[in-house]
DRENKOL-528790 format. One line per 8 residues: number of its first residue (from 1); their letters; for each residue x, y, z of C-alpha. Coordinates in pm, 1 decimal, decimal comma. Example, Ala and Ser with C-alpha at 12.3 -4.5 7.8 and 13.67 -1.06 7.14 Angstrom:
BEGIN
1 = as = 1230,0/-450,0/780,0 | 1367,0/-106,0/714,0 .
This chain:
BEGIN
1 = msitlqid = -713,0/-2369,4/1534,9 | -740,0/-2119,2/1216,9 | -464,5/-1846,6/1164,6 | -726,0/-1578,5/1192,4 | -801,7/-1690,9/1557,4 | -429,3/-1713,6/1634,6 | -388,0/-1362,9/1501,9 | -667,8/-1204,5/1705,2 .
9 = kmsttdrl = -479,9/-1329,1/2022,5 | -146,2/-1157,5/1927,0 | -62,1/-827,2/2062,4 | -37,5/-544,6/1825,8 | 329,3/-553,7/1841,7 | 344,7/-901,3/1734,7 | 92,2/-846,1/1473,5 | 287,3/-565,2/1325,0 .
17 = qameelwd = 616,3/-768,2/1331,0 | 439,7/-1041,1/1172,1 | 322,7/-814,9/868,5 | 669,9/-699,3/842,7 | 808,0/-1039,0/817,8 | 532,8/-1119,7/552,1 | 622,6/-827,7/345,5 | 986,7/-912,7/372,6 .
25 = alchekhe = 940,9/-1242,6/263,2 | 700,7/-1139,3/-41,5 | 958,2/-885,2/-159,3 | 1224,7/-1158,6/-162,6 | 998,9/-1381,6/-381,4 | 1160,8/-1532,3/-697,3 | 820,5/-1532,6/-873,4 | 687,0/-1195,2/-897,7 .
33 = lespswhe = 324,8/-1111,0/-983,3 | 279,0/-923,5/-1271,1 | 99,3/-586,1/-1227,2 | -264,8/-544,3/-1399,7 | -236,0/-371,8/-1738,1 | -462,0/-88,1/-1578,6 | -202,5/-5,9/-1316,8 | 44,8/118,0/-1616,6 .
41 = eilnarkq = -239,2/324,2/-1768,1 | -310,4/496,2/-1423,8 | 58,5/558,1/-1367,3 | 117,1/696,3/-1708,0 | -196,3/913,9/-1681,0 | -56,6/1039,6/-1339,7 | 297,2/1132,7/-1498,8 | 134,7/1305,7/-1766,7 .
49 = riktgkak = -55,3/1541,7/-1537,7 | 260,0/1606,7/-1354,9 | 433,9/1697,4/-1675,3 | 155,9/1928,0/-1788,0 | 161,9/2085,0/-1444,0 | -228,5/1985,6/-1397,6 | -138,6/1735,4/-1114,4 | -234,5/1876,5/-765,2 .
57 = fitldelk = -44,1/1783,4/-451,8 | -149,8/1795,1/-108,7 | 1,2/1744,4/227,7 | -91,1/1467,6/452,8 | -274,2/1708,9/701,3 | -486,8/1832,2/419,4 | -567,1/1475,3/308,5 | -675,0/1410,3/657,5 .
65 = kqfgr = -901,4/1703,6/680,8 | -1072,4/1582,5/338,4 | -1153,7/1265,7/540,5 | -1253,8/1423,0/849,9 | -961,9/1298,0/1073,0 .
């Protein structure tokens, strides 16, 4: 039986617990994956917008309204 079929049979609570355990395991990996170079470029651009006052911040409710939720 594939892992996907097993996951489909799990309750939502069990799936959330499994995700939490996976994230915890990944956080403690000794071999970290390198972020792609474009991540740094985007973060630096965002930091610059914040420094210059050009960044726009919105609330979670405003974000949800933008996406019709």
